[in-house]
MIMIKOL-980777 format. One record per residue (C-alpha): residue number from 1; x, y, z. Coordinates in steps of 0.25 Angstrom, whole numbers. Each point is the difference from the previous one (the first is absolute). Layout:
N
site i:NUM, u:X, v:Y, w:Z $
...
//
This chain:
433
site i:1, u:0, v:0, w:0 $
site i:2, u:5, v:14, w:-3 $
site i:3, u:-6, v:13, w:6 $
site i:4, u:1, v:13, w:-8 $
site i:5, u:-5, v:14, w:2 $
site i:6, u:-8, v:7, w:-10 $
site i:7, u:7, v:13, w:-6 $
site i:8, u:-6, v:1, w:-13 $
site i:9, u:-7, v:-10, w:-10 $
site i:10, u:12, v:1, w:-10 $
site i:11, u:10, v:-5, w:10 $
site i:12, u:-10, v:-11, w:5 $
site i:13, u:-2, v:-7, w:-13 $
site i:14, u:12, v:-8, w:0 $
site i:15, u:-2, v:-4, w:14 $
site i:16, u:-14, v:-6, w:-3 $
site i:17, u:4, v:-9, w:-12 $
site i:18, u:-6, v:-13, w:0 $
site i:19, u:9, v:-13, w:0 $
site i:20, u:0, v:-5, w:-14 $
site i:21, u:8, v:-9, w:-10 $
site i:22, u:9, v:5, w:-11 $
site i:23, u:-11, v:2, w:-11 $
site i:24, u:8, v:-4, w:-12 $
site i:25, u:3, v:-14, w:6 $
site i:26, u:-14, v:-2, w:5 $
site i:27, u:-5, v:3, w:-14 $
site i:28, u:10, v:-10, w:-6 $
site i:29, u:-5, v:-11, w:9 $
site i:30, u:-15, v:3, w:-3 $
site i:31, u:2, v:1, w:-15 $
site i:32, u:7, v:-14, w:1 $
site i:33, u:-12, v:-6, w:8 $
site i:34, u:-10, v:5, w:-10 $
site i:35, u:9, v:-6, w:-12 $
site i:36, u:0, v:-13, w:7 $
site i:37, u:-15, v:0, w:2 $
site i:38, u:-3, v:4, w:-14 $
site i:39, u:9, v:-11, w:-6 $
site i:40, u:-2, v:-12, w:10 $
site i:41, u:-13, v:4, w:6 $
site i:42, u:-5, v:-11, w:11 $
site i:43, u:14, v:-6, w:0 $
site i:44, u:7, v:13, w:3 $
site i:45, u:-10, v:2, w:12 $
site i:46, u:3, v:-14, w:5 $
site i:47, u:15, v:3, w:-1 $
site i:48, u:-1, v:13, w:7 $
site i:49, u:-8, v:-6, w:11 $
site i:50, u:11, v:-11, w:2 $
site i:51, u:11, v:11, w:0 $
site i:52, u:-7, v:11, w:9 $
site i:53, u:-9, v:-8, w:9 $
site i:54, u:7, v:-14, w:0 $
site i:55, u:-13, v:-7, w:-4 $
site i:56, u:-2, v:-10, w:-11 $
site i:57, u:-14, v:1, w:-6 $
site i:58, u:-7, v:-9, w:-9 $
site i:59, u:-11, v:10, w:-3 $
site i:60, u:-2, v:14, w:3 $
site i:61, u:-16, v:0, w:1 $
site i:62, u:-6, v:-2, w:14 $
site i:63, u:-10, v:-10, w:-1 $
site i:64, u:-14, v:0, w:7 $
site i:65, u:4, v:-11, w:9 $
site i:66, u:12, v:8, w:5 $
site i:67, u:-9, v:12, w:3 $
site i:68, u:-10, v:-9, w:7 $
site i:69, u:11, v:-6, w:9 $
site i:70, u:6, v:13, w:2 $
site i:71, u:-13, v:6, w:5 $
site i:72, u:-1, v:-11, w:11 $
site i:73, u:14, v:4, w:5 $
site i:74, u:-4, v:14, w:3 $
site i:75, u:-3, v:3, w:15 $
site i:76, u:-14, v:3, w:2 $
site i:77, u:4, v:13, w:7 $
site i:78, u:8, v:4, w:-12 $
site i:79, u:-12, v:-3, w:-9 $
site i:80, u:-9, v:9, w:8 $
site i:81, u:10, v:11, w:0 $
site i:82, u:2, v:-1, w:-15 $
site i:83, u:-15, v:0, w:-2 $
site i:84, u:-2, v:12, w:9 $
site i:85, u:11, v:7, w:-8 $
site i:86, u:-7, v:-5, w:-13 $
site i:87, u:-13, v:7, w:4 $
site i:88, u:6, v:13, w:3 $
site i:89, u:8, v:1, w:-12 $
site i:90, u:-12, v:-4, w:-9 $
site i:91, u:-8, v:10, w:7 $
site i:92, u:10, v:12, w:-3 $
site i:93, u:2, v:-4, w:-14 $
site i:94, u:-14, v:-3, w:-4 $
site i:95, u:-3, v:14, w:4 $
site i:96, u:10, v:5, w:-10 $
site i:97, u:-9, v:-4, w:-12 $
site i:98, u:-2, v:12, w:-9 $
site i:99, u:-13, v:1, w:-7 $
site i:100, u:0, v:3, w:-15 $
site i:101, u:1, v:14, w:-4 $
site i:102, u:-10, v:7, w:-10 $
site i:103, u:2, v:15, w:-4 $
site i:104, u:-7, v:7, w:-11 $
site i:105, u:11, v:10, w:-3 $
site i:106, u:-8, v:8, w:-10 $
site i:107, u:-14, v:-2, w:-5 $
site i:108, u:-1, v:-13, w:-8 $
site i:109, u:14, v:-5, w:4 $
site i:110, u:1, v:-11, w:11 $
site i:111, u:13, v:-5, w:6 $
site i:112, u:1, v:-12, w:9 $
site i:113, u:11, v:-7, w:8 $
site i:114, u:-1, v:-14, w:5 $
site i:115, u:9, v:-9, w:8 $
site i:116, u:4, v:-14, w:-6 $
site i:117, u:8, v:-10, w:8 $
site i:118, u:14, v:-4, w:-5 $
site i:119, u:-2, v:-14, w:-5 $
site i:120, u:12, v:-7, w:4 $
site i:121, u:8, v:4, w:12 $
site i:122, u:13, v:-6, w:7 $
site i:123, u:2, v:1, w:15 $
site i:124, u:14, v:-2, w:5 $
site i:125, u:0, v:-4, w:15 $
site i:126, u:13, v:0, w:7 $
site i:127, u:3, v:-12, w:8 $
site i:128, u:14, v:-1, w:3 $
site i:129, u:4, v:4, w:14 $
site i:130, u:-15, v:3, w:3 $
site i:131, u:-12, v:-6, w:-6 $
site i:132, u:-8, v:13, w:-3 $
site i:133, u:-14, v:-6, w:-1 $
site i:134, u:-6, v:14, w:4 $
site i:135, u:5, v:4, w:-14 $
site i:136, u:-9, v:-10, w:-6 $
site i:137, u:-12, v:7, w:6 $
site i:138, u:5, v:14, w:-4 $
site i:139, u:1, v:-4, w:-15 $
site i:140, u:-10, v:-11, w:-2 $
site i:141, u:-12, v:6, w:7 $
site i:142, u:0, v:13, w:-9 $
site i:143, u:3, v:-9, w:-12 $
site i:144, u:-12, v:-8, w:3 $
site i:145, u:-9, v:12, w:3 $
site i:146, u:4, v:7, w:-13 $
site i:147, u:-4, v:-13, w:-8 $
site i:148, u:14, v:-5, w:-5 $
site i:149, u:-3, v:-13, w:-8 $
site i:150, u:14, v:-6, w:3 $
site i:151, u:8, v:2, w:13 $
site i:152, u:13, v:-7, w:-1 $
site i:153, u:9, v:-1, w:13 $
site i:154, u:15, v:-3, w:1 $
site i:155, u:7, v:-2, w:13 $
site i:156, u:13, v:-7, w:3 $
site i:157, u:0, v:-14, w:6 $
site i:158, u:6, v:-4, w:13 $
site i:159, u:11, v:-10, w:1 $
site i:160, u:-10, v:-11, w:0 $
site i:161, u:-5, v:5, w:-14 $
site i:162, u:-13, v:6, w:6 $
site i:163, u:-7, v:13, w:1 $
site i:164, u:-3, v:4, w:14 $
site i:165, u:-14, v:-5, w:4 $
site i:166, u:-5, v:14, w:5 $
site i:167, u:3, v:5, w:-14 $
site i:168, u:-8, v:-11, w:-7 $
site i:169, u:-11, v:2, w:10 $
site i:170, u:-1, v:15, w:-3 $
site i:171, u:1, v:-2, w:-15 $
site i:172, u:-11, v:-10, w:1 $
site i:173, u:-9, v:9, w:8 $
site i:174, u:2, v:11, w:-10 $
site i:175, u:-3, v:-7, w:-12 $
site i:176, u:14, v:-1, w:-6 $
site i:177, u:-1, v:-7, w:-14 $
site i:178, u:14, v:-7, w:0 $
site i:179, u:12, v:-1, w:9 $
site i:180, u:14, v:-3, w:-4 $
site i:181, u:13, v:-4, w:8 $
site i:182, u:9, v:11, w:-5 $
site i:183, u:7, v:12, w:6 $
site i:184, u:10, v:11, w:-2 $
site i:185, u:2, v:7, w:-12 $
site i:186, u:-2, v:-13, w:-8 $
site i:187, u:-15, v:0, w:5 $
site i:188, u:-2, v:14, w:-5 $
site i:189, u:7, v:-3, w:-13 $
site i:190, u:-10, v:-12, w:-2 $
site i:191, u:-12, v:8, w:2 $
site i:192, u:5, v:11, w:-10 $
site i:193, u:4, v:-10, w:-11 $
site i:194, u:-8, v:-12, w:3 $
site i:195, u:5, v:-15, w:0 $
site i:196, u:-6, v:-13, w:-3 $
site i:197, u:-6, v:0, w:13 $
site i:198, u:-2, v:14, w:5 $
site i:199, u:-9, v:9, w:-9 $
site i:200, u:5, v:14, w:-4 $
site i:201, u:-7, v:10, w:8 $
site i:202, u:-4, v:15, w:-4 $
site i:203, u:4, v:6, w:13 $
site i:204, u:9, v:-5, w:12 $
site i:205, u:-2, v:4, w:14 $
site i:206, u:8, v:-2, w:13 $
site i:207, u:11, v:4, w:9 $
site i:208, u:14, v:-6, w:1 $
site i:209, u:15, v:2, w:1 $
site i:210, u:9, v:8, w:-9 $
site i:211, u:0, v:-11, w:-10 $
site i:212, u:-15, v:-1, w:-1 $
site i:213, u:-2, v:15, w:-1 $
site i:214, u:11, v:0, w:-11 $
site i:215, u:-7, v:-11, w:-7 $
site i:216, u:-13, v:7, w:0 $
site i:217, u:5, v:12, w:-6 $
site i:218, u:7, v:-8, w:-10 $
site i:219, u:-13, v:-7, w:-3 $
site i:220, u:-7, v:13, w:-3 $
site i:221, u:9, v:1, w:-12 $
site i:222, u:-5, v:-13, w:-5 $
site i:223, u:-14, v:4, w:-2 $
site i:224, u:-5, v:-4, w:14 $
site i:225, u:-5, v:11, w:10 $
site i:226, u:4, v:0, w:14 $
site i:227, u:-7, v:6, w:13 $
site i:228, u:12, v:9, w:4 $
site i:229, u:15, v:-2, w:4 $
site i:230, u:-2, v:-7, w:14 $
site i:231, u:13, v:-4, w:6 $
site i:232, u:6, v:-1, w:13 $
site i:233, u:-9, v:4, w:12 $
site i:234, u:2, v:14, w:7 $
site i:235, u:-6, v:8, w:10 $
site i:236, u:1, v:14, w:5 $
site i:237, u:-5, v:4, w:14 $
site i:238, u:-2, v:15, w:3 $
site i:239, u:0, v:1, w:15 $
site i:240, u:-2, v:12, w:10 $
site i:241, u:2, v:1, w:15 $
site i:242, u:-13, v:-7, w:2 $
site i:243, u:4, v:-13, w:-7 $
site i:244, u:2, v:-13, w:7 $
site i:245, u:14, v:-5, w:-2 $
site i:246, u:-4, v:-14, w:2 $
site i:247, u:-10, v:1, w:-11 $
site i:248, u:9, v:7, w:-9 $
site i:249, u:11, v:-10, w:1 $
site i:250, u:-10, v:-12, w:-2 $
site i:251, u:-4, v:7, w:-13 $
site i:252, u:14, v:2, w:-5 $
site i:253, u:3, v:-14, w:3 $
site i:254, u:-12, v:-5, w:-7 $
site i:255, u:6, v:5, w:-13 $
site i:256, u:14, v:-4, w:3 $
site i:257, u:-3, v:-14, w:2 $
site i:258, u:-6, v:-1, w:-15 $
site i:259, u:14, v:-1, w:-6 $
site i:260, u:15, v:5, w:1 $
site i:261, u:-3, v:10, w:-11 $
site i:262, u:-12, v:6, w:7 $
site i:263, u:1, v:14, w:6 $
site i:264, u:-5, v:7, w:12 $
site i:265, u:0, v:15, w:3 $
site i:266, u:-4, v:8, w:12 $
site i:267, u:-2, v:15, w:-1 $
site i:268, u:-2, v:8, w:13 $
site i:269, u:3, v:14, w:6 $
site i:270, u:1, v:-7, w:14 $
site i:271, u:14, v:-4, w:5 $
site i:272, u:-7, v:-9, w:10 $
site i:273, u:-8, v:-8, w:-9 $
site i:274, u:12, v:-2, w:-10 $
site i:275, u:8, v:-5, w:12 $
site i:276, u:-11, v:-8, w:7 $
site i:277, u:-4, v:-7, w:-14 $
site i:278, u:15, v:-5, w:-2 $
site i:279, u:1, v:-6, w:13 $
site i:280, u:-14, v:-6, w:-1 $
site i:281, u:4, v:-6, w:-13 $
site i:282, u:12, v:-8, w:6 $
site i:283, u:-10, v:-5, w:11 $
site i:284, u:-10, v:-5, w:-10 $
site i:285, u:10, v:-5, w:-10 $
site i:286, u:5, v:-11, w:9 $
site i:287, u:-14, v:-7, w:1 $
site i:288, u:-2, v:-1, w:-15 $
site i:289, u:1, v:-13, w:-7 $
site i:290, u:5, v:8, w:-13 $
site i:291, u:10, v:8, w:8 $
site i:292, u:11, v:-2, w:-9 $
site i:293, u:-8, v:5, w:-12 $
site i:294, u:-4, v:12, w:8 $
site i:295, u:14, v:3, w:4 $
site i:296, u:5, v:0, w:-14 $
site i:297, u:-12, v:9, w:-4 $
site i:298, u:3, v:10, w:11 $
site i:299, u:14, v:2, w:-5 $
site i:300, u:-8, v:9, w:-11 $
site i:301, u:-9, v:6, w:11 $
site i:302, u:0, v:15, w:1 $
site i:303, u:-4, v:9, w:12 $
site i:304, u:-2, v:14, w:-4 $
site i:305, u:0, v:12, w:10 $
site i:306, u:-8, v:12, w:-5 $
site i:307, u:-3, v:13, w:6 $
site i:308, u:-15, v:0, w:-2 $
site i:309, u:-11, v:-7, w:-7 $
site i:310, u:1, v:9, w:-13 $
site i:311, u:14, v:-6, w:-2 $
site i:312, u:-6, v:-14, w:3 $
site i:313, u:-10, v:2, w:-11 $
site i:314, u:10, v:4, w:-10 $
site i:315, u:8, v:-13, w:2 $
site i:316, u:-13, v:-8, w:-1 $
site i:317, u:-4, v:5, w:-13 $
site i:318, u:14, v:-1, w:-5 $
site i:319, u:2, v:-14, w:4 $
site i:320, u:-14, v:-5, w:-4 $
site i:321, u:-1, v:-12, w:9 $
site i:322, u:-7, v:-12, w:-2 $
site i:323, u:-6, v:0, w:14 $
site i:324, u:-1, v:13, w:8 $
site i:325, u:-4, v:-1, w:14 $
site i:326, u:-4, v:13, w:8 $
site i:327, u:4, v:-3, w:14 $
site i:328, u:-7, v:12, w:7 $
site i:329, u:-12, v:3, w:10 $
site i:330, u:0, v:14, w:-4 $
site i:331, u:-12, v:3, w:-9 $
site i:332, u:6, v:12, w:-6 $
site i:333, u:13, v:-7, w:-4 $
site i:334, u:-9, v:-12, w:-5 $
site i:335, u:-8, v:9, w:-9 $
site i:336, u:12, v:8, w:-5 $
site i:337, u:6, v:-13, w:-5 $
site i:338, u:-12, v:-6, w:-5 $
site i:339, u:-4, v:12, w:-8 $
site i:340, u:14, v:3, w:-6 $
site i:341, u:6, v:-14, w:-3 $
site i:342, u:1, v:-1, w:-15 $
site i:343, u:9, v:-12, w:-2 $
site i:344, u:-3, v:-13, w:8 $
site i:345, u:-5, v:-14, w:-3 $
site i:346, u:-9, v:-1, w:12 $
site i:347, u:-1, v:8, w:13 $
site i:348, u:-2, v:-5, w:14 $
site i:349, u:-5, v:10, w:9 $
site i:350, u:2, v:1, w:15 $
site i:351, u:7, v:-8, w:11 $
site i:352, u:-10, v:-12, w:-1 $
site i:353, u:0, v:-2, w:-15 $
site i:354, u:12, v:-10, w:-2 $
site i:355, u:4, v:-2, w:-15 $
site i:356, u:-3, v:-15, w:3 $
site i:357, u:-15, v:3, w:-1 $
site i:358, u:2, v:5, w:-14 $
site i:359, u:9, v:-12, w:-3 $
site i:360, u:-11, v:-10, w:4 $
site i:361, u:-14, v:3, w:3 $
site i:362, u:-5, v:15, w:1 $
site i:363, u:-5, v:-1, w:-14 $
site i:364, u:10, v:9, w:-8 $
site i:365, u:9, v:-6, w:-10 $
site i:366, u:15, v:-3, w:4 $
site i:367, u:5, v:-1, w:-14 $
site i:368, u:7, v:14, w:0 $
site i:369, u:10, v:8, w:-8 $
site i:370, u:14, v:0, w:5 $
site i:371, u:13, v:6, w:-3 $
site i:372, u:-6, v:14, w:-1 $
site i:373, u:-10, v:-4, w:-10 $
site i:374, u:-11, v:5, w:9 $
site i:375, u:3, v:13, w:-7 $
site i:376, u:-6, v:-6, w:-13 $
site i:377, u:-8, v:-12, w:4 $
site i:378, u:-12, v:-4, w:9 $
site i:379, u:-1, v:-13, w:7 $
site i:380, u:-8, v:-12, w:-5 $
site i:381, u:-15, v:3, w:-1 $
site i:382, u:-12, v:-6, w:-7 $
site i:383, u:3, v:9, w:-12 $
site i:384, u:14, v:-6, w:-1 $
site i:385, u:-8, v:-12, w:-6 $
site i:386, u:-9, v:7, w:-9 $
site i:387, u:2, v:9, w:-13 $
site i:388, u:-9, v:10, w:-4 $
site i:389, u:-7, v:1, w:-14 $
site i:390, u:-6, v:13, w:-5 $
site i:391, u:-12, v:1, w:-9 $
site i:392, u:-7, v:11, w:-8 $
site i:393, u:-12, v:1, w:-8 $
site i:394, u:-4, v:12, w:-8 $
site i:395, u:-14, v:3, w:-6 $
site i:396, u:-2, v:7, w:-13 $
site i:397, u:-3, v:12, w:8 $
site i:398, u:13, v:-2, w:8 $
site i:399, u:9, v:-1, w:-12 $
site i:400, u:-7, v:13, w:-6 $
site i:401, u:4, v:7, w:13 $
site i:402, u:14, v:-5, w:2 $
site i:403, u:4, v:-3, w:-14 $
site i:404, u:5, v:14, w:-4 $
site i:405, u:9, v:0, w:12 $
site i:406, u:6, v:-14, w:-4 $
site i:407, u:2, v:5, w:-15 $
site i:408, u:7, v:13, w:4 $
site i:409, u:10, v:-8, w:10 $
site i:410, u:2, v:-11, w:-10 $
site i:411, u:3, v:10, w:-12 $
site i:412, u:10, v:8, w:9 $
site i:413, u:7, v:-13, w:3 $
site i:414, u:0, v:-3, w:-15 $
site i:415, u:-7, v:-13, w:2 $
site i:416, u:-10, v:1, w:-11 $
site i:417, u:-5, v:-14, w:1 $
site i:418, u:-4, v:3, w:14 $
site i:419, u:-7, v:12, w:-5 $
site i:420, u:-7, v:-8, w:-11 $
site i:421, u:-5, v:-10, w:10 $
site i:422, u:-9, v:11, w:6 $
site i:423, u:-2, v:8, w:-13 $
site i:424, u:-6, v:-12, w:-8 $
site i:425, u:-10, v:-3, w:11 $
site i:426, u:-4, v:15, w:2 $
site i:427, u:-2, v:0, w:-15 $
site i:428, u:-9, v:-13, w:0 $
site i:429, u:-8, v:6, w:12 $
site i:430, u:-3, v:13, w:-7 $
site i:431, u:-4, v:-7, w:-13 $
site i:432, u:-11, v:-7, w:7 $
site i:433, u:-5, v:12, w:7 $
//
């Protein structure tokens, strides 16, 4: 962990850099993975699974019998927890439906906008150091509500060649169409290109490490859309003097345990909170099963001392965190940040709103933009699984009203066929009058 003092944002930028691999090397690795999948298809996936997961597979598709067996292995208490989260997430995403829009822009000119589901979507579910069955809920639920016809899920197998039972239970609950035992960049490549077993999809969703994120970005160059760049997890906590350092430390550690390349940042204008939180992290760290992972992540942790909340807000909007926690009891401070935060994936307000709630069961989606992409991207929503088609219908009267405007514009752009498409219709209308 390193502590820095805010002087001005220009001087802070280098201090707030996220950990990353050398881009050129990373892109070379991903390009080779895509080439192997394109040439060898299923065989390449089997080879990669042997190489990276140390598992020899006969087939990639998870069968119905495997799903049924897995469902019986999930603890009833966990099943109930997943079902409760399913209900909350469904409720929040169901409410995001947008009714068709119809506007008469001028007399006789009707314009419409209607949602249509993306037909084939691919869901990438991390399962390496932590089986993220919660991500299945976050992606498959809105896909199902949107009406996607095919929902294809890829997740890496464990050392026994199986996908974690809770992932399979959640996938079955959400109506996933097919499940495949493949992870990493190769899983993303398979969804983007298609193989003998895995269908090529129209859009890929899901978080992952830097390799998965780079593979998704590479896939976007192969005529496959992606939800967003969603790489290593990160959290920024803004804490005032009313914050509970025990809670703040727990929130920082909850992201640090995701992976060694995760990043946690604490911003405060209270020396006491900064010191207490660092001490509390050391206390809680020793009790964590994933302490070694968290320790590596904490090497990239940054504690920022600001003079006031204005400087803290400036840092938030520059960094654009995936998760932003406002650890404060003061209503004015809370309101100030809620109203003025421009760049964040998801915001958690107050001392009793842990980021874990959004990760699992409050109802909001936890698939969020990382690496500063919250400046340009939103988190996953129902609309992420939809596309919108516009329609227009013009009556004879409407074309008579609007036609001259179109003719003038087309003529001045020197696109005379465009003009003729209107002029010939206007002539036919006038001849029948």
